[in-house]
C-alpha positions in Angstrom: 34.2 42.8 52.1 34.7 39.4 50.5 36.7 37.1 52.7 39.1 34.5 51.5 38.7 31.1 53.1 41.6 31.7 55.4 39.9 34.7 56.9 36.9 32.6 58.0 37.3 30.6 61.1 35.0 28.4 63.1 34.4 24.9 64.4 35.5 21.9 62.3 32.5 20.0 61.0 34.4 16.7 61.4 36.2 16.7 64.7 34.6 19.9 66.2 37.9 21.6 67.0 37.4 25.3 67.6 39.1 28.2 65.7 39.8 26.3 62.5 40.3 28.0 59.1 37.6 28.0 56.4 39.4 25.5 54.1 40.9 22.7 56.3 41.2 21.6 59.9 44.7 21.8 61.4 43.7 19.1 63.9 42.1 16.3 61.8 43.3 17.4 58.3 39.8 17.4 56.9 39.3 19.6 53.9 36.0 21.4 53.6 34.2 24.5 52.3 34.0 27.6 54.5 30.2 27.2 54.4 30.6 23.8 56.2 32.1 25.4 59.4 30.0 25.4 62.5 29.6 28.9 64.0 31.8 30.7 61.4 33.2 34.1 62.1 35.5 36.6 60.4 39.1 36.3 61.6 39.4 40.1 61.0 36.3 41.4 62.8 34.8 38.5 64.7 31.5 39.1 63.0 29.6 36.1 61.4 30.1 36.1 57.6 27.1 36.7 55.3 26.8 34.5 52.3 26.2 36.6 49.2 26.0 35.9 45.5 28.3 37.8 43.1 28.5 38.3 39.4 31.8 37.5 37.7 33.0 38.7 34.4 35.7 37.0 32.3 37.7 38.6 29.6 39.9 37.2 26.9 43.1 39.2 27.6 44.4 38.6 24.2 41.5 40.3 22.5 42.7 43.6 20.9 39.8 45.6 22.4 40.6 44.3 25.9 44.3 45.0 25.5 43.6 48.5 24.3 41.3 49.2 27.2 43.7 47.8 29.8 46.6 49.7 28.3 44.6 52.9 28.6 43.9 52.2 32.2 47.5 51.3 32.9 48.8 54.4 31.2 46.5 56.8 33.2 48.8 58.6 35.7 48.0 58.0 39.4 45.2 55.5 38.5 47.0 52.5 40.0 50.0 52.0 42.2 53.1 51.5 40.0 53.6 48.0 41.3 50.0 47.0 40.4 50.3 48.5 36.9 53.6 46.7 36.4 52.1 43.3 37.5 49.1 43.9 35.1 51.5 44.6 32.3 53.2 41.3 33.0 49.9 39.5 32.7 49.1 41.2 29.5 52.5 40.3 28.1 52.0 36.7 29.2 48.5 36.6 27.6 49.9 38.0 24.4 52.7 35.3 24.3 50.1 32.5 25.0 47.9 33.8 22.2 50.8 33.5 19.7 51.4 29.8 20.6 
């Protein structure tokens, strides 16, 4: 599972306060990367996080091929929760408006 910064806790690398979140210390207000924490752990499981690489793909939502594919996915019954499909449709509409500007 990929953990957002706020789900990683550990010791602040600046003031050494325990149980600080992976993005900023609530004691000294230092901002840091979660990889800077001392003795980091998952706030969900307590296990130490494992640093992994991941591949990311970016798509131009205004591309007609992308729009057609996403509309097919969104129109497939029971593929997504209705709320998720509605939010994705909002994003597609916003991307289409931006492309027209």
